[in-house]
C-alpha positions as CSV (number, residue, x, y, z in Angstrom):
1,M,-15.8,54.9,163.8
2,T,-15.9,57.4,161.0
3,A,-16.1,54.8,158.2
4,A,-19.8,54.0,158.5
5,P,-21.0,57.7,158.4
6,A,-18.8,58.3,155.4
7,F,-20.2,55.2,153.7
8,D,-23.7,56.4,154.4
9,E,-23.0,59.8,153.0
10,V,-21.6,58.3,149.8
11,E,-24.7,56.1,149.5
12,R,-27.0,59.1,150.0
13,L,-25.1,61.0,147.3
14,Q,-25.4,58.1,144.9
15,I,-29.1,57.9,145.5
16,R,-29.4,61.6,144.9
17,L,-27.4,61.4,141.7
18,G,-29.6,58.6,140.5
19,A,-32.7,60.7,141.2
20,L,-31.2,63.7,139.4
21,E,-30.3,61.5,136.4
22,Q,-33.9,60.2,136.3
23,E,-35.3,63.8,136.4
24,R,-33.0,64.7,133.6
25,K,-34.2,61.9,131.5
26,H,-37.8,62.8,132.2
27,L,-37.3,66.4,131.3
28,L,-35.6,65.5,128.0
29,A,-38.5,63.2,127.2
30,V,-41.0,65.9,127.9
31,I,-39.1,68.3,125.7
32,E,-39.0,65.8,122.9
33,I,-42.7,65.0,123.2
34,L,-43.6,68.7,123.2
35,Q,-41.5,69.3,120.1
36,E,-43.2,66.4,118.3
37,I,-46.8,67.1,119.2
38,S,-46.5,70.9,118.9
39,G,-45.4,70.4,115.3
40,T,-48.7,68.8,114.2
41,L,-52.4,69.3,114.6
42,H,-53.3,65.8,113.3
43,F,-54.8,63.6,116.0
44,A,-53.1,60.3,114.7
45,D,-49.6,61.8,114.7
46,I,-50.1,63.2,118.3
47,V,-51.1,59.9,119.9
48,Q,-48.6,57.8,118.0
49,S,-45.7,60.2,119.0
50,V,-46.6,59.9,122.6
51,A,-46.9,56.1,122.6
52,L,-43.6,55.8,120.8
53,R,-41.7,58.2,123.1
54,L,-43.0,56.5,126.3
55,G,-42.3,53.1,125.0
56,E,-38.7,54.0,124.2
57,T,-38.2,55.9,127.4
58,F,-39.0,53.0,129.7
59,G,-38.3,50.0,127.4
60,L,-41.9,48.8,127.8
61,D,-43.6,45.6,126.8
62,R,-46.6,47.7,125.8
63,C,-47.6,51.3,125.6
64,S,-51.0,51.9,124.1
65,I,-53.3,54.9,124.0
66,F,-57.1,54.5,124.2
67,L,-59.8,57.0,123.7
68,A,-63.4,56.6,125.0
69,E,-66.3,56.9,122.6
70,R,-69.1,59.3,123.4
71,G,-71.0,57.8,126.3
72,G,-68.0,56.0,127.6
73,R,-69.3,52.5,126.9
74,R,-66.5,51.5,124.5
75,V,-62.9,52.6,123.9
76,R,-60.8,52.6,120.8
77,L,-57.1,51.7,120.6
78,V,-55.7,54.7,118.7
79,A,-51.9,54.2,119.1
80,S,-49.6,51.4,120.0
81,Y,-45.9,51.4,120.6
82,E,-45.3,47.7,119.8
83,D,-47.4,47.8,116.7
84,P,-47.8,51.3,115.1
85,G,-50.1,49.9,112.4
86,I,-52.9,49.2,114.9
87,R,-55.2,52.2,115.0
88,N,-58.9,52.9,115.7
89,Y,-59.5,49.4,117.0
90,V,-62.6,48.8,119.2
91,V,-61.6,47.2,122.5
92,D,-63.8,45.4,125.0
93,L,-63.2,47.0,128.4
94,E,-64.1,43.7,130.1
95,R,-60.7,42.4,128.9
96,Y,-58.9,45.4,130.6
97,P,-60.2,45.9,134.1
98,E,-57.4,48.3,134.9
99,L,-58.2,50.4,131.9
100,R,-61.9,50.4,132.7
101,R,-61.2,51.5,136.3
102,A,-58.9,54.4,135.2
103,I,-61.5,55.7,132.7
104,Q,-64.4,55.3,135.1
105,T,-62.7,56.9,138.1
106,G,-60.4,59.3,136.4
107,E,-57.5,58.1,138.7
108,T,-54.3,56.4,137.9
109,V,-54.4,52.6,138.3
110,F,-51.0,50.9,139.2
111,I,-50.7,47.2,139.5
112,A,-47.2,46.4,140.9
113,D,-47.3,42.7,140.0
114,A,-49.6,41.4,137.3
115,A,-49.0,37.8,138.3
116,T,-50.6,38.1,141.7
117,D,-53.4,40.7,141.1
118,P,-56.8,39.0,141.3
119,S,-58.5,41.3,138.8
120,L,-56.1,40.0,136.1
121,S,-56.7,36.3,136.7
122,P,-58.5,35.8,133.3
123,A,-55.5,37.1,131.4
124,R,-52.8,35.6,133.6
125,G,-51.6,33.1,131.1
126,S,-50.9,35.6,128.3
127,L,-49.4,38.1,130.8
128,T,-47.0,35.4,132.1
129,A,-46.1,34.4,128.6
130,R,-45.1,38.0,127.8
131,R,-43.2,38.3,131.1
132,V,-45.3,41.3,132.2
133,K,-44.5,42.7,135.6
134,A,-46.3,46.0,136.3
135,I,-49.3,47.5,134.6
136,T,-50.2,51.2,134.8
137,A,-53.3,52.9,133.4
138,I,-53.2,56.7,133.4
139,P,-56.3,58.6,132.5
140,I,-56.2,61.3,129.8
141,S,-58.6,63.9,131.3
142,W,-60.2,67.0,130.0
143,R,-62.2,69.4,132.2
144,G,-62.4,66.7,134.9
145,T,-63.6,64.0,132.6
146,A,-61.5,61.0,131.5
147,I,-61.6,60.9,127.7
148,G,-59.1,58.1,127.4
149,A,-56.1,56.5,129.0
150,I,-52.5,55.5,128.5
151,L,-51.8,51.9,129.3
152,L,-48.2,50.9,130.1
153,R,-46.8,47.4,130.8
154,T,-43.2,46.7,132.0
155,F,-41.2,43.5,131.6
156,R,-40.6,41.3,134.6
157,D,-36.9,41.6,134.4
158,G,-37.0,45.3,133.6
159,P,-36.7,48.4,135.9
160,A,-39.6,49.0,138.2
161,F,-41.8,52.0,138.0
162,S,-41.0,54.6,140.6
163,T,-43.2,57.4,142.0
164,A,-41.3,59.9,139.8
165,D,-42.0,57.7,136.8
166,L,-45.7,57.7,137.5
167,Q,-45.7,61.5,138.0
168,F,-43.9,61.9,134.7
169,C,-46.5,59.8,132.9
170,Q,-49.3,61.9,134.3
171,V,-47.6,65.0,133.0
172,V,-47.4,63.3,129.6
173,A,-51.1,62.4,129.8
174,N,-52.0,66.0,130.6
175,L,-49.9,67.2,127.6
176,T,-51.7,64.7,125.4
177,A,-55.1,65.9,126.5
178,K,-54.2,69.5,125.6
179,A,-52.7,68.5,122.3
180,L,-55.8,66.5,121.4
181,R,-58.0,69.5,122.4
182,N,-56.1,71.7,120.0
183,A,-56.3,69.1,117.2
184,H,-60.1,68.8,117.8
185,R,-60.5,72.6,117.6
186,F,-58.4,72.8,114.4
187,E,-60.4,70.0,112.8
188,K,-63.7,71.7,113.7
189,L,-62.5,75.0,112.4
190,R,-61.4,73.4,109.1
191,Q,-64.8,71.8,108.7
192,Q,-66.6,75.1,109.4
193,R,-64.4,76.8,106.8
194,G,-65.1,74.0,104.3
195,E,-68.8,74.4,104.9
196,N,-68.6,78.2,104.5
197,G,-66.6,77.8,101.3
198,A,-69.1,75.4,99.8
199,L,-71.9,77.8,100.7
200,R,-70.1,80.7,99.0
201,R,-69.5,78.5,95.9
202,R,-73.2,77.7,95.7
203,E,-74.1,81.3,96.0
204,R,-71.7,82.2,93.2
205,E,-73.1,79.4,91.1
206,Q,-76.6,80.6,91.7
207,A,-75.7,84.2,90.8
208,A,-74.0,82.9,87.6
209,L,-77.1,80.8,86.7
210,I,-79.4,83.8,87.3
211,G,-77.2,86.0,85.1
212,F,-77.0,83.3,82.5
213,L,-80.8,83.0,82.4
214,R,-81.4,86.7,82.3
215,N,-78.9,87.1,79.4
216,L,-80.6,84.3,77.6
217,L,-84.1,85.7,78.0
218,S,-83.0,89.2,77.1
219,A,-82.2,87.9,73.6
220,Y,-86.0,87.6,72.9
221,P,-88.2,90.8,72.7
222,P,-90.8,91.1,75.4
223,R,-94.4,90.4,74.6
224,A,-96.8,93.3,74.2
225,G,-98.3,94.5,77.4
226,L,-95.5,93.4,79.6
227,E,-93.2,96.0,81.1
228,D,-89.4,95.5,81.1
229,E,-88.1,94.1,84.4
230,S,-85.0,95.4,86.0
231,D,-81.9,93.2,85.7
232,L,-81.4,90.9,88.7
233,T,-77.7,90.8,88.4
234,A,-74.8,93.1,87.7
235,D,-73.3,93.5,84.3
236,A,-72.7,90.1,82.8
237,T,-69.2,88.7,82.8
238,P,-67.6,87.6,79.5
239,E,-68.0,84.0,80.5
240,I,-71.8,84.4,81.1
241,T,-72.1,86.3,77.8
242,R,-70.3,83.5,75.9
243,L,-72.4,80.8,77.4
244,S,-75.6,82.7,76.6
245,G,-74.4,83.0,73.0
246,V,-73.8,79.3,72.8
247,A,-77.2,78.5,74.3
248,Q,-78.9,80.9,71.9
249,A,-77.2,79.3,68.9
250,V,-78.2,75.8,70.0
251,L,-81.8,76.9,70.5
252,S,-81.8,78.6,67.1
253,Q,-80.6,75.4,65.4
254,E,-83.2,73.3,67.2
255,A,-85.9,75.7,66.2
256,A,-84.8,75.6,62.5
257,S,-84.7,71.8,62.4
258,R,-88.3,71.5,63.5
């Protein structure tokens, strides 16, 4: 009479141990992803790291990251686990109804069996050939708006996605959104600094040109009746003085040859 309760208790412990092991794997994967994306501010490195880590964690048929263009009419494939060379590829959302729904609604789309879902009937042949079982599209959202999505596909003979797996992928999507935000801010700041640096260089060039012209003109005596003007620049630098001397010599030679 006591064998059945003991067996049930062992089974419950095994289930609990399995859940703890799954949580451990998820935490390790999150730590690895954080280490990888926190070490770079380059957009391409961030999305590729996330796609690679998710693909390896779940042994997926496909793990791709898409970002929506401004206006949300088109998306671009920016990272792929199965083919890292594919980047910045424009994708027709009509071919990916699950992806379109995730981006439009901002909610995770989970298809437990791709072979029986009516929305995937146009692509059923290719999905069957690749032995695809489940498809998950998780939105990448920023300030309540989906700016892209992570698309995951599992093999038919592989492990099924659990609720904990879906929650883990949502955490990864949130981390990706924050990392992309930081990369965008960094790129914008770098562009602003570049523009400011170019402006300062132009100002220095203009000041040097003014100094050069003033030095050049000061070599000739003013005409009668004109008052001396104050110098527009500070004391000439040795380089400006040298250039003025060269220009004066050239002008003198041209005047002598006429």
